N, C-alpha and C positions, 0 to 999 in steps of 0.2 A: 293225634297221627297216629296213624295204623303202624304194626310193625313192618308192615314190608315197606311202605315209605322212609321209616325211619331206618333201617338196614341200606336202602339205599342211598340215603343221604350221607349215613356213617361213610357210606364205603367210599362216594365220590372226593368226600374231605379226605378222606383219607388216603386216596389214590392218588391228589392232585398236583401234589408236590412231586411227587416219582412222573408224573405225567409231562408237569412241565419243566423238569430238568430233561426227560427227555427229546422234548418237541426242541431243546435248545443243542444239542450234541450236534456233532458236525463228522461225521463218518466217512472213512474209505473217501473215494472219489465225489466227493460232497457236489464240488462243481465241474463242468467241463472246462476244457483247456481255454475254450474262449472267453465262458463265463468267468474265469478267473483273471486271465488279462484284461478284462473290465472291473474286476472288481480290484485287481490293484490300483487301478485309474485312480479309482472311486478313492481308495483309502489315501493315496498319495494327494490327492484336494481336499483332504481334512487336515492337514500341516503344510505350513510353508516354510518354517524356521525351525533352529532348535526350541525356543521356546516352543512352540505349537506342537514338534513333533514330542520334545518330552511330557507334554503334558496327557497326550496319546501313548504315548509309549506306558505311564504309571497306570491308565485304566487296562491297558492289557496287560499290565506285569498282575495288576487287582485280579483281573478277570482270570488267572491264572490262579493264583493262590486260593479266591474266595470257591474258584470253581470245582476243584478239587480238595475244597476244605482244609487245604494245608495250615492252614491258623488256627485250626482247631486242634492238631496235634501235638503232643509234647512238646515242650522246650530239649531242646536239642542241647543238654548241659554236663556233656562226660558222658561216665559211669558206662563205659563201651563195654566192659570185663572181656577183653579179645582173648580168645585161642587160639595161639600160634603153634603150629607143630612144626616136625620133619623139615628144618632147615639145610638146605644143601649148596655147597660152593658149587657153581658152575663155572664155565668158560667167560667170567669177567662180568658176572652178576651173581644174586644169591633167589634163592625161590623158597616161601615159605608158604605151608595153607594157614590159613586164618579163617576166624569166624570174630563179628563185631554182634555185640546188642545193639538192634535198630532202637526200639522200645519191649521193657520187660515185657520178654517171654517171646520175643518176633528179632530173628538174627539174618543176618547178611554175613552170605559164605562165597569165602575168593582164595584169591593167590597175592602175595606181596612178591613182585617181585624190586630186588632192590641193588643199588651199588654195592662193593666190597668192601670200598671206602667207607671207612664209618667217623672219620676226623672230623668232616665238615656236613653242613647245611645241603641236600638237594632240592630240585624240584619235585613236587608233586605230580602223578596224572592219575587221572579215574581213567577206567577202560571196561566202562558198561561195553553188553549185545546184544546183539539181534536175535530174531527168532530164530532158531535151529536146538535142535536135542542137545542136549550135553556142550553148547557152542564155547563154554568158558573151558573145555579140553581140549579146543581142537588145535591144529598147529597152527591156523590162522592168528588167535587168540595168543597161542604162546610166541610167535615171534613177533607181532607187535609186541607185546610186553618185553621180553628179553631184551629185543634191542631197547626200546627207552629204558630200561635199566641200563644196561652199558651202557649208555652215553650218558649216564647219570642222573637219571630220575627215580625216586620212589613210587614205582607202580601198584594199584590196588585194583586187580582184574574182579569183579565180580557176576555174582549170579541175577539173572533175572527172576522174579519170585515164580514159583513152577518148574525153574530150572534146574539142570544140574542137580547141585545138593539142596537148594533152596524147594524142598519137598513140604513146607509145613501147610501149605495151603494150593490149592490149583489158581494157574495161570489166567485161566479168562472168571475174575470174579470184578464183582461191581468197583472194587476200591484200588483195583491192579496200578493206575495211574499215581493214585495218591502211595499207594505203599512204596512204589520203584521209585517216584520223587523224594521222597522222605529217606529211602536206606541209601540214595545218591549223596541225599545232605548229610547224612549222617557217615558216609562214608570222607565226603571232605573232613567233616570236624575232626573225625578221628586223626585221617592224614594230617590237619593242621596240629595236632595235640604231639605228634613225634617227634621226639627233638630231633632227629635226623632231617627233617621239612624245613626248606623255606617257605615260607608262607605268602613270598611273594610273588613265588614262580608256580603257578597251577594252572594246568591243564585238563583237558578234559576232550576223549572220542570214542566215537563209536560208530558203528554202520548200522543203517536201517533201523528198528527198534533201538537201538544203541544210540543211534542218531537224535532219535527223538529224546530220547533221558537225555546226550548233550546239550540239545539247546534248550531243552526246557528249564533244567541246572543254571544255563549258563544265565537266561533270561532274569532267573531271580534271582540269582547269589553271585553278585560281583567279586566274589573272592576267585571263581575260575579266572586267571589274565588271560586264558588262550584258549578259543576253543574250534573244536572239528567235527563236526556234524558229516557224516559219510551218507551219501547214496539216501537224502532223507529228505530235505528240505525243497516243498513243494509249495504252490501257489493253488493248484486243485483237488489235492490229495492230502488227508489230513491226517493217515494212518489209519491201518483198516482192524487194531486191535483194539479191544478195551484199555489195554495198558497205555494207550498212544490217546484215543478220542472217546474212551468211556464214561468220563466224567466230564461237566458243559465245560471247559477254561480256554474256547475260542470263540464263546456267542453266550451272551447273556438278553435281557429287556434291554439294554444300553448302549449294547456294544457288537460289534463283529469283527474276527479277526481270522488270521492264520498264519501258520507256520513261517512265511517267508516273515513275517512282520516279529513273530517271535522270537525268530535264531537273530533279526536286526536288533531287538532290543541288547544285544552283546557290545553294540556301540559304546565307545571308541577301542575297545578292548580288543585284540587282532582274533580276527575272523576265518577261518578256511573252510568253504562249501565243496565237498568232493561230487559231483556227479557225471553221470554216465549216459548213455543212447539208446538205454533197453528197459528203463522204470520211468516213474514218476515227475522223474528229475531230469528228464533229456530238453526240457526247455530254460535249463538255469542260464545260459550264459545273454537269453534273449527276455526273459522274463524275469525271475527272482532275483538272478545277481543283478539285473541294474536297477533293482530297488532298495535292495542292500547297499549297494555304491551311494543312494541318492542320501540317503540316511548318515551314511558314514564321512560324507562331503558337510554334512551339518557342523562335525568336528573336524576339518581339514585332515581327516582321516584315512582319505580313499584307499592310501597306500596296506592299510590294516587291514581290509575286507581282501579275500581274493578267492578266486575258482577255479577250481580244476577243472575240466569237463573231459572227459574221454568218451568221444562218442562209438568209439567201437567196442565199446565192454559193455559190462553186465551188472546187475545188482549183489554186489558183493563187497570187500572189504579186501581184494588181492594184492600181490606184488605191487603194483603200480602204484596204487590208491595207498598203499602203506608207505613208500617212496615219498610222496608228495607231501604226506603227516609227519616223514622223520623229519623233511626239509624244514615246514613251518613249524615244529615246537625247538628243533634244533636251534632255528633263528628267534624265536619270541620267548624261549625260557632257557639260553642259552645252554642248550646240551651240548654236550663234544659230541659230533656227529662222526669224530676223525676216530675215534675208538671201535667203529663199524668197518670193519674190511670192506674195502670198495674197489670194484673195476667194472667200470662201465654202467654203475648201477651198486647200491648197497648188497652185500654179502650176505646172507641171515645163516648159513649152514652152520653155523659156529653153536648155535641155539640148540640145546639135547630135545626133543619131543619126550615130554613124560605122559607116561598113561594116566589114565583117568585114577584109576588107583592109587599112585602116588601123588596125585593132585589133591584129593579128597582129605578138608580136614577130619569128617565125621567118618571113621574106616567102616561103620556100622551105625543101624539104628541104637545098640545098647551106648554107643558114645553120644549120642545127639541129647544136648541139655534137657535134661528134668521137666523144666518149666514151659519148655513150647508150647504157644497155640496152635491148636490145628483146623481151627474153625472159623472160615469166615464170619458167620455170624457172632459167635464170640469176639471175635477181633473190632468188630464194627461197634457193638454193645460195650470193651471195654473202653475203644478211644471215646465214646458216646458221641459217634456220628450220624447224622439226620440224611438219610437218601430218603 
């Protein structure tokens, strides 16, 4: 074989796995709304009772885990090495700046909002966020986190990769979906390791890309006991960022699914889908929610799957959506909603909005851990991933 043919053969053999993976990606508006509606009917025809659904559910769950190579990640076994700084007592809650080690050399940065009463165990809340610069520091995130804390939850609000203080690598990298899911898993493990947390009451909620993080972790980890993905569960939209659809978690050579079925893997645990009329969740009452209800009906748990649809609203996690989440988690995690001032609606103005500088766990680059991994290729090599 001449050198040219040898090179071409080597190139195609080396590139084949990458091409195969890209062929399995379902990105953004992968289907039209009409196509998605037909697909939901097709999916529904593959199961007819609890046993057949659970067989399909197991396949979908394995598709997520294998597709993002979560099974290749280090076993999560403690070693969080938490850095907790600047504990401040506010009006009915405490705020702390925190970082934990996700795996050696890679960190999750965020804030802990927790109740003042340290004499008993409290529910836990994971609060990831969506795509907005410095989103963790925004008033929206602070209101949500502080209200949950004053209601009685230990809340971990944490950065997306490449956002806020999570600046080790850029957000748009080929393993963003894997790293963010693993970070969420580590946040969950950390919260459950705390002596002030009741592991039987664990909630998770986020909007947009934070909604994706919410339904992904809720699908694969049953320790999330109540889940509220906001403005993200869609039959036709698969997430437009690599952190949502950049790895083959929706499709393989043997299966096809979408985010509706992934959200439905939460069954029979309490699930709240919040939707609106201005984005890809506009069909939720007619397409996505009925499918989820059919799954919950298999467990006689229709009352545990809820949809709050706000047709006049847009793609955000604004007050009306937060109010729905407060009520949902107050009921399902037994939080004390009476701790929040109320006058024809929850009053959030007791929350003191802190500055970015006040919320940072690492005030400058000199304070960051010396062992940080800062190259995606280095991380892929360290984790022994095959892409």
